[in-house]
C-alpha positions, -999 to +999 in steps of 0.1 A: -437+346+636-445+344+600-409+347+593-400+318+615-427+296+599-415+305+565-379+297+574-390+264+589-409+255+558-380+266+536-355+246+556-378+216+557-382+217+520-344+219+516-338+189+538-367+170+523-348+169+491-317+153+508-339+128+527-357+119+495-323+114+477-309+093+506-340+071+506-337+066+468-301+056+472-309+031+499-336+016+476-312+013+447-286-004+470-312-030+482-322-037+446-286-041+435-280-064+465-309-087+456-299-087+420-264-096+430-276-125+451-298-138+423-268-136+399-246-155+424-273-183+427-276-186+389-239-187+385-235-214+411-262-236+394-246-230+360-211-238+373-223-269+390-242-281+359-212-274+337-188-291+362-210-322+362-211-322+324-173-319+322-168-346+347-191-369+327-171-361+295-139-368+314-152-401+327-162-412+292-128-402+278-111-422+306-133-452+297-124-449+260-087-447+269-089-478+291-108-496+263-082-487+237-053-497+260-069-531+267-075-536+230-039-527+222-026-552+249-048-580+234-035-572+199+001-573+210-005-606+228-021-620+197+008-608+175+033-624+199+014-657+197+012-655+159+050-648+157+058-678+179+035-701+158+051-688+126+087-694+139+078-729+151+062-739+118+088-724+093+096-753+069+124-735+051+160-740+063+180-710+076+201-696+048+238-689+053+266-677+031+291-701+015+326-701+031+343-683+002+318-654+004+322-651+042+359-645+038+353-618+011+327-600+032+347-602+064+369-572+055+340-551+041+325-526+066+292-508+065+296-472+054+275-445+069+269-409+059+276-383+085+272-345+085+303-329+069+328-324+096+364-313+101+389-339+115+425-337+127+451-364+128+463-373+163+496-389+152+516-394+120+492-416+099+491-436+068+466-427+041+451-456+022+434-458-012+405-479+002+393-495+034+421-520+042+438-511+009+473-500-001+490-471+017+494-442-008+508-415+015+518-406+051+505-374+067+520-356+097+502-353+131+477-324+134+469-323+097+433-312+092+408-327+067+371-330+060+348-360+057+312-369+053+315-407+053+329-432+078+327-469+087+333-487+120+371-483+118+378-459+089+371-423+079+370-412+042+389-380+034+368-358+011+391-328+013+421-314+031+437-281+039+469-268+023+481-234+036+447-229+053+429-234+020+406-264+015+413-287-014+390-315-027+405-350-025+409-363-061+408-400-054+396-423-026+416-415+005+410-433+038+425-431+073+420-453+103+394-439+127+415-445+158+441-420+145+417-390+141+399-365+163+366-349+152+367-311+157 
């Protein structure tokens, strides 16, 4: 009988350790759960306060943008009014060129710089010493040349190819723009 009591006591003490361990685990879980719930509540309050703050900032930014847009519109309307008043009150006559200068400038074209490019003649073409100048040479179709300047109707030849080697043009050489293809 003593043996049985000792065995029961020993077994109870063994299982008591497990029961105690399980109870402590349950307590830890409940503490963690309450802590988690508190953190969730704090997070929600912080998020809502930050969201409110950002919405307020956004609202003020929108108001500033609307204010600036209205100010810009009013300035542009004022500028248009000033321009109309100035045009209507201009006491100076409109200036124009004399007839002899109009004829001289009629043939002149505005030159524009372009990125250096290679061109090819579409057809047999005349080469001129200036825009609308004297013809100095005739080149065959498909002759390649380079240019970095053109006008509305003319292309300046800055160099050309002889036996696949580029040669710089020595004097002013121009070709009609309608006769070339840019490569």
